N, CA, C and O atoms as a Tinker XYZ file with bonds, in Angstrom:
   268  protein
     1  N     47.638000   47.448000   24.524000    73     2
     2  CA    48.870000   47.518000   25.806000    64     1     3
     3  C     48.780000   46.345000   26.246000    63     2     4     5
     4  O     47.679000   45.913000   26.588000    81     3
     5  N     49.926000   45.571000   26.332000    73     3     6
     6  CA    50.021000   44.240000   26.929000    64     5     7
     7  C     50.129000   44.369000   28.522000    63     6     8     9
     8  O     50.307000   45.393000   29.182000    81     7
     9  N     49.971000   43.039000   28.958000    73     7    10
    10  CA    50.231000   43.198000   30.501000    64     9    11
    11  C     51.463000   43.148000   31.013000    63    10    12    13
    12  O     51.610000   43.357000   32.217000    81    11
    13  N     52.579000   42.858000   30.173000    73    11    14
    14  CA    53.880000   42.861000   30.402000    64    13    15
    15  C     54.154000   44.465000   30.547000    63    14    16    17
    16  O     54.668000   44.943000   31.559000    81    15
    17  N     53.790000   45.164000   29.527000    73    15    18
    18  CA    53.938000   46.807000   29.570000    64    17    19
    19  C     53.251000   47.295000   30.807000    63    18    20    21
    20  O     53.954000   47.946000   31.579000    81    19
    21  N     52.020000   47.097000   31.125000    73    19    22
    22  CA    51.434000   47.584000   32.525000    64    21    23
    23  C     52.168000   47.400000   33.630000    63    22    24    25
    24  O     52.396000   48.226000   34.514000    81    23
    25  N     52.635000   45.972000   33.528000    73    23    26
    26  CA    53.503000   45.725000   34.858000    64    25    27
    27  C     54.821000   46.400000   35.172000    63    26    28    29
    28  O     55.326000   46.609000   36.275000    81    27
    29  N     55.360000   46.754000   33.719000    73    27    30
    30  CA    56.458000   47.605000   33.838000    64    29    31
    31  C     56.344000   49.146000   34.031000    63    30    32    33
    32  O     57.269000   49.865000   34.408000    81    31
    33  N     55.123000   49.542000   33.731000    73    31    34
    34  CA    54.816000   51.073000   33.883000    64    33    35
    35  C     54.549000   51.062000   35.557000    63    34    36    37
    36  O     54.971000   52.007000   36.225000    81    35
    37  N     53.863000   49.998000   36.162000    73    35    38
    38  CA    53.448000   50.139000   37.621000    64    37    39
    39  C     54.855000   49.973000   38.340000    63    38    40    41
    40  O     55.075000   50.773000   39.249000    81    39
    41  N     55.846000   49.023000   38.044000    73    39    42
    42  CA    56.952000   48.882000   38.714000    64    41    43
    43  C     57.853000   50.085000   38.670000    63    42    44    45
    44  O     58.660000   50.247000   39.586000    81    43
    45  N     57.780000   50.911000   37.712000    73    43    46
    46  CA    58.513000   52.121000   37.533000    64    45    47
    47  C     57.750000   53.532000   38.114000    63    46    48    49
    48  O     58.181000   54.667000   37.913000    81    47
    49  N     56.725000   53.254000   38.752000    73    47    50
    50  CA    55.817000   54.325000   39.070000    64    49    51
    51  C     56.479000   54.632000   40.538000    63    50    52    53
    52  O     56.990000   53.776000   41.259000    81    51
    53  N     56.361000   56.074000   40.843000    73    51    54
    54  CA    56.695000   56.578000   42.216000    64    53    55
    55  C     55.865000   55.992000   43.389000    63    54    56    57
    56  O     54.691000   55.651000   43.244000    81    55
    57  N     56.519000   55.899000   44.516000    73    55    58
    58  CA    55.992000   55.398000   45.695000    64    57    59
    59  C     54.699000   56.165000   46.073000    63    58    60    61
    60  O     53.722000   55.494000   46.406000    81    59
    61  N     54.618000   57.472000   46.050000    73    59    62
    62  CA    53.525000   58.390000   46.148000    64    61    63
    63  C     52.136000   57.807000   45.070000    63    62    64    65
    64  O     50.977000   57.860000   45.479000    81    63
    65  N     52.418000   57.379000   43.962000    73    63    66
    66  CA    51.523000   57.010000   42.980000    64    65    67
    67  C     50.821000   55.632000   43.429000    63    66    68    69
    68  O     49.617000   55.376000   43.406000    81    67
    69  N     51.964000   54.752000   43.873000    73    67    70
    70  CA    51.453000   53.439000   44.242000    64    69    71
    71  C     50.708000   53.458000   45.519000    63    70    72    73
    72  O     49.843000   52.606000   45.721000    81    71
    73  N     51.038000   54.563000   46.581000    73    71    74
    74  CA    50.203000   54.573000   47.602000    64    73    75
    75  C     48.862000   55.073000   47.495000    63    74    76    77
    76  O     47.937000   54.777000   48.251000    81    75
    77  N     48.814000   55.836000   46.526000    73    75    78
    78  CA    47.266000   56.530000   46.182000    64    77    79
    79  C     46.464000   55.357000   45.650000    63    78    80    81
    80  O     45.323000   55.077000   46.018000    81    79
    81  N     47.245000   54.636000   44.659000    73    79    82
    82  CA    46.380000   53.259000   44.122000    64    81    83
    83  C     45.931000   52.318000   45.126000    63    82    84    85
    84  O     44.892000   51.673000   44.982000    81    83
    85  N     46.802000   52.202000   46.297000    73    83    86
    86  CA    46.556000   51.234000   47.261000    64    85    87
    87  C     45.255000   51.962000   48.246000    63    86    88    89
    88  O     44.364000   51.362000   48.846000    81    87
    89  N     45.453000   53.159000   48.184000    73    87    90
    90  CA    44.322000   53.839000   48.852000    64    89    91
    91  C     42.857000   53.640000   48.281000    63    90    92    93
    92  O     41.821000   53.389000   48.897000    81    91
    93  N     43.026000   53.788000   47.202000    73    91    94
    94  CA    41.713000   53.721000   46.170000    64    93    95
    95  C     41.339000   52.293000   46.382000    63    94    96    97
    96  O     40.132000   52.124000   46.553000    81    95
    97  N     42.085000   51.223000   46.411000    73    95    98
    98  CA    41.603000   49.868000   46.479000    64    97    99
    99  C     41.091000   49.586000   47.782000    63    98   100   101
   100  O     40.109000   48.856000   47.914000    81    99
   101  N     41.783000   50.199000   48.932000    73    99   102
   102  CA    41.392000   49.979000   50.213000    64   101   103
   103  C     40.022000   50.738000   50.379000    63   102   104   105
   104  O     39.157000   50.163000   51.041000    81   103
   105  N     39.760000   51.893000   49.877000    73   103   106
   106  CA    38.470000   52.555000   50.025000    64   105   107
   107  C     37.357000   51.603000   49.438000    63   106   108   109
   108  O     36.364000   51.347000   50.120000    81   107
   109  N     37.543000   51.018000   48.024000    73   107   110
   110  CA    36.747000   50.059000   47.510000    64   109   111
   111  C     36.526000   49.030000   48.462000    63   110   112   113
   112  O     35.352000   48.718000   48.662000    81   111
   113  N     37.431000   48.433000   49.097000    73   111   114
   114  CA    37.246000   47.398000   49.894000    64   113   115
   115  C     36.261000   47.678000   51.061000    63   114   116   117
   116  O     35.382000   46.875000   51.377000    81   115
   117  N     36.461000   48.856000   51.673000    73   115   118
   118  CA    35.568000   49.175000   52.798000    64   117   119
   119  C     34.252000   49.370000   52.294000    63   118   120   121
   120  O     33.286000   48.955000   52.935000    81   119
   121  N     34.125000   49.939000   51.245000    73   119   122
   122  CA    32.826000   50.384000   50.762000    64   121   123
   123  C     31.948000   49.265000   50.315000    63   122   124   125
   124  O     30.736000   49.239000   50.526000    81   123
   125  N     32.666000   48.276000   49.642000    73   123   126
   126  CA    31.768000   47.015000   49.282000    64   125   127
   127  C     31.553000   45.969000   50.300000    63   126   128   129
   128  O     30.679000   45.103000   50.266000    81   127
   129  N     32.562000   46.168000   51.324000    73   127   130
   130  CA    32.222000   45.523000   52.461000    64   129   131
   131  C     31.277000   45.830000   53.235000    63   130   132   133
   132  O     30.698000   44.993000   53.929000    81   131
   133  N     31.003000   47.031000   53.221000    73   131   134
   134  CA    30.003000   47.680000   54.161000    64   133   135
   135  C     28.492000   47.445000   53.265000    63   134   136   137
   136  O     27.409000   47.390000   53.847000    81   135
   137  N     28.618000   47.339000   51.976000    73   135   138
   138  CA    27.331000   47.220000   51.134000    64   137   139
   139  C     26.915000   45.628000   51.240000    63   138   140   141
   140  O     25.734000   45.318000   51.391000    81   139
   141  N     27.841000   44.751000   51.163000    73   139   142
   142  CA    27.611000   43.329000   51.226000    64   141   143
   143  C     26.732000   43.120000   52.359000    63   142   144   145
   144  O     25.877000   42.250000   52.197000    81   143
   145  N     26.756000   43.760000   53.534000    73   143   146
   146  CA    26.045000   43.643000   54.734000    64   145   147
   147  C     24.587000   43.620000   54.446000    63   146   148   149
   148  O     23.830000   42.936000   55.134000    81   147
   149  N     24.122000   44.423000   53.344000    73   147   150
   150  CA    22.715000   44.593000   53.063000    64   149   151
   151  C     22.185000   43.708000   51.923000    63   150   152   153
   152  O     20.970000   43.658000   51.733000    81   151
   153  N     22.901000   43.121000   51.278000    73   151   154
   154  CA    22.514000   42.265000   50.279000    64   153   155
   155  C     22.671000   40.789000   50.500000    63   154   156   157
   156  O     23.569000   40.387000   51.240000    81   155
   157  N     21.939000   40.048000   49.966000    73   155   158
   158  CA    21.952000   38.600000   50.262000    64   157   159
   159  C     21.800000   37.785000   48.785000    63   158   160   161
   160  O     21.424000   38.389000   47.781000    81   159
   161  N     22.042000   36.744000   48.774000    73   159   162
   162  CA    22.077000   36.058000   47.414000    64   161   163
   163  C     23.057000   36.138000   46.404000    63   162   164   165
   164  O     24.209000   36.215000   46.829000    81   163
   165  N     22.935000   36.141000   45.389000    73   163   166
   166  CA    23.714000   36.413000   43.934000    64   165   167
   167  C     24.519000   37.717000   44.152000    63   166   168   169
   168  O     25.749000   37.698000   44.204000    81   167
   169  N     23.793000   38.848000   44.279000    73   167   170
   170  CA    24.141000   40.229000   44.415000    64   169   171
   171  C     25.179000   40.257000   45.592000    63   170   172   173
   172  O     26.318000   40.673000   45.374000    81   171
   173  N     24.822000   39.844000   46.768000    73   171   174
   174  CA    25.652000   39.660000   47.796000    64   173   175
   175  C     26.947000   38.984000   47.611000    63   174   176   177
   176  O     27.926000   39.486000   48.163000    81   175
   177  N     27.085000   37.928000   46.920000    73   175   178
   178  CA    28.092000   37.036000   46.775000    64   177   179
   179  C     28.965000   37.912000   45.572000    63   178   180   181
   180  O     30.194000   37.898000   45.627000    81   179
   181  N     28.399000   38.521000   44.702000    73   179   182
   182  CA    29.253000   39.344000   43.522000    64   181   183
   183  C     30.118000   40.343000   44.187000    63   182   184   185
   184  O     31.324000   40.531000   44.023000    81   183
   185  N     29.144000   41.053000   45.097000    73   183   186
   186  CA    29.873000   42.137000   45.710000    64   185   187
   187  C     30.858000   41.935000   46.730000    63   186   188   189
   188  O     31.638000   42.845000   47.013000    81   187
   189  N     30.901000   40.620000   47.415000    73   187   190
   190  CA    31.721000   39.944000   48.277000    64   189   191
   191  C     32.996000   39.774000   47.423000    63   190   192   193
   192  O     34.111000   40.111000   47.820000    81   191
   193  N     32.711000   39.159000   46.078000    73   191   194
   194  CA    33.987000   38.772000   45.498000    64   193   195
   195  C     34.669000   39.993000   45.197000    63   194   196   197
   196  O     35.890000   40.011000   45.354000    81   195
   197  N     33.978000   41.186000   44.722000    73   195   198
   198  CA    34.680000   42.419000   44.390000    64   197   199
   199  C     35.720000   42.765000   45.584000    63   198   200   201
   200  O     36.925000   43.004000   45.506000    81   199
   201  N     34.898000   42.716000   46.675000    73   199   202
   202  CA    35.600000   43.276000   48.076000    64   201   203
   203  C     36.937000   42.339000   48.185000    63   202   204   205
   204  O     38.008000   42.878000   48.464000    81   203
   205  N     36.869000   41.092000   47.987000    73   203   206
   206  CA    37.904000   40.136000   48.276000    64   205   207
   207  C     38.984000   40.449000   47.337000    63   206   208   209
   208  O     40.148000   40.610000   47.703000    81   207
   209  N     38.509000   40.550000   45.876000    73   207   210
   210  CA    39.615000   40.900000   44.913000    64   209   211
   211  C     40.259000   42.198000   45.286000    63   210   212   213
   212  O     41.481000   42.230000   45.143000    81   211
   213  N     39.690000   43.232000   45.720000    73   211   214
   214  CA    40.181000   44.562000   46.053000    64   213   215
   215  C     41.110000   44.370000   47.338000    63   214   216   217
   216  O     42.093000   45.079000   47.552000    81   215
   217  N     40.739000   43.458000   48.066000    73   215   218
   218  CA    41.686000   43.534000   49.255000    64   217   219
   219  C     42.915000   42.588000   48.975000    63   218   220   221
   220  O     43.929000   42.685000   49.665000    81   219
   221  N     42.820000   41.766000   48.057000    73   219   222
   222  CA    44.027000   41.049000   47.532000    64   221   223
   223  C     44.804000   41.945000   47.016000    63   222   224   225
   224  O     45.955000   42.044000   47.441000    81   223
   225  N     44.316000   42.812000   45.957000    73   223   226
   226  CA    45.262000   43.909000   45.582000    64   225   227
   227  C     45.972000   44.880000   46.656000    63   226   228   229
   228  O     47.183000   45.097000   46.705000    81   227
   229  N     45.102000   45.361000   47.410000    73   227   230
   230  CA    45.672000   46.132000   48.687000    64   229   231
   231  C     46.920000   45.326000   49.242000    63   230   232   233
   232  O     48.046000   45.822000   49.287000    81   231
   233  N     46.610000   43.996000   49.674000    73   231   234
   234  CA    47.765000   43.294000   50.395000    64   233   235
   235  C     49.119000   43.159000   49.200000    63   234   236   237
   236  O     50.282000   43.158000   49.604000    81   235
   237  N     48.898000   43.087000   48.215000    73   235   238
   238  CA    50.056000   43.157000   47.093000    64   237   239
   239  C     50.746000   44.460000   47.044000    63   238   240   241
   240  O     51.968000   44.606000   47.083000    81   239
   241  N     49.779000   45.481000   46.948000    73   239   242
   242  CA    50.264000   46.639000   46.917000    64   241   243
   243  C     51.172000   47.137000   48.138000    63   242   244   245
   244  O     52.225000   47.757000   47.989000    81   243
   245  N     50.682000   46.820000   49.212000    73   243   246
   246  CA    51.437000   47.052000   50.649000    64   245   247
   247  C     52.684000   46.413000   50.614000    63   246   248   249
   248  O     53.727000   46.975000   50.948000    81   247
   249  N     52.605000   45.169000   50.191000    73   247   250
   250  CA    53.701000   44.433000   50.065000    64   249   251
   251  C     54.978000   45.224000   49.156000    63   250   252   253
   252  O     56.070000   45.574000   49.604000    81   251
   253  N     54.520000   45.363000   47.891000    73   251   254
   254  CA    55.465000   46.168000   47.017000    64   253   255
   255  C     55.861000   47.633000   47.804000    63   254   256   257
   256  O     56.988000   48.098000   47.633000    81   255
   257  N     55.000000   48.242000   48.563000    73   255   258
   258  CA    55.388000   49.593000   49.078000    64   257   259
   259  C     56.462000   49.435000   50.132000    63   258   260   261
   260  O     57.378000   50.224000   50.365000    81   259
   261  N     56.184000   48.221000   50.766000    73   259   262
   262  CA    57.132000   48.002000   51.899000    64   261   263
   263  C     58.475000   47.427000   51.756000    63   262   264   265
   264  O     59.353000   47.586000   52.604000    81   263
   265  N     58.630000   46.726000   50.623000    73   263   266
   266  CA    59.879000   46.135000   50.525000    64   265   267
   267  C     61.038000   47.079000   49.962000    63   266   268
   268  O     62.183000   46.644000   49.839000    81   267
Protein backbone atom coordinates (compact mmCIF):
# COMPACT_ATOMS: atom_id res chain seq x y z
CA UNK A 1 0.00 0.00 0.00
CA UNK A 2 1.56 3.27 -1.07
CA UNK A 3 1.62 6.53 0.80
CA UNK A 4 -0.67 8.18 -1.75
CA UNK A 5 -3.27 5.46 -1.25
CA UNK A 6 -3.21 5.83 2.54
CA UNK A 7 -3.57 9.62 2.26
CA UNK A 8 -6.48 9.11 -0.13
CA UNK A 9 -8.23 6.77 2.32
CA UNK A 10 -7.75 9.16 5.24
CA UNK A 11 -9.01 12.10 3.19
CA UNK A 12 -12.17 10.15 2.36
CA UNK A 13 -12.76 9.01 5.95
CA UNK A 14 -15.68 10.23 8.00
CA UNK A 15 -15.19 13.06 10.52
CA UNK A 16 -16.05 10.67 13.37
CA UNK A 17 -13.20 8.34 12.34
CA UNK A 18 -10.78 11.27 12.08
CA UNK A 19 -11.87 12.46 15.53
CA UNK A 20 -11.25 8.99 16.95
CA UNK A 21 -7.75 8.85 15.47
CA UNK A 22 -7.08 12.33 16.84
CA UNK A 23 -8.20 11.18 20.30
CA UNK A 24 -5.88 8.17 20.18
CA UNK A 25 -2.90 10.33 19.25
CA UNK A 26 -3.84 12.85 21.96
CA UNK A 27 -4.00 10.06 24.55
CA UNK A 28 -0.59 8.77 23.47
CA UNK A 29 0.76 12.33 23.76
CA UNK A 30 -0.53 12.66 27.32
CA UNK A 31 0.73 9.24 28.42
CA UNK A 32 4.20 9.63 26.93
CA UNK A 33 4.42 13.15 28.30
CA UNK A 34 3.79 11.76 31.79
CA UNK A 35 6.24 8.92 31.32
CA UNK A 36 9.03 11.25 30.20
CA UNK A 37 8.94 12.89 33.64
CA UNK A 38 10.29 9.69 35.19
CA UNK A 39 13.02 8.85 32.69
CA UNK A 40 16.26 10.63 31.98
CA UNK A 41 18.97 10.15 29.41
CA UNK A 42 18.50 8.35 26.13
CA UNK A 43 15.22 6.64 27.01
CA UNK A 44 13.73 9.95 28.13
CA UNK A 45 14.77 11.53 24.85
CA UNK A 46 13.16 8.75 22.82
CA UNK A 47 9.90 8.97 24.75
CA UNK A 48 9.94 12.76 24.41
CA UNK A 49 10.41 12.46 20.64
CA UNK A 50 7.45 10.07 20.46
CA UNK A 51 5.32 12.54 22.44
CA UNK A 52 6.37 15.38 20.15
CA UNK A 53 5.60 13.38 16.99
CA UNK A 54 2.17 12.44 18.34
CA UNK A 55 1.44 16.06 19.24
CA UNK A 56 2.37 17.14 15.73
CA UNK A 57 -0.07 14.52 14.40
CA UNK A 58 -2.78 15.81 16.76
CA UNK A 59 -2.21 19.36 15.53
CA UNK A 60 -2.50 18.33 11.90
CA UNK A 61 -5.59 16.22 12.51
CA UNK A 62 -7.31 19.01 14.46
CA UNK A 63 -6.58 21.33 11.55
CA UNK A 64 -8.11 18.88 9.08
CA UNK A 65 -11.17 18.42 11.28
CA UNK A 66 -11.82 22.12 11.71
CA UNK A 67 -11.46 23.28 8.12
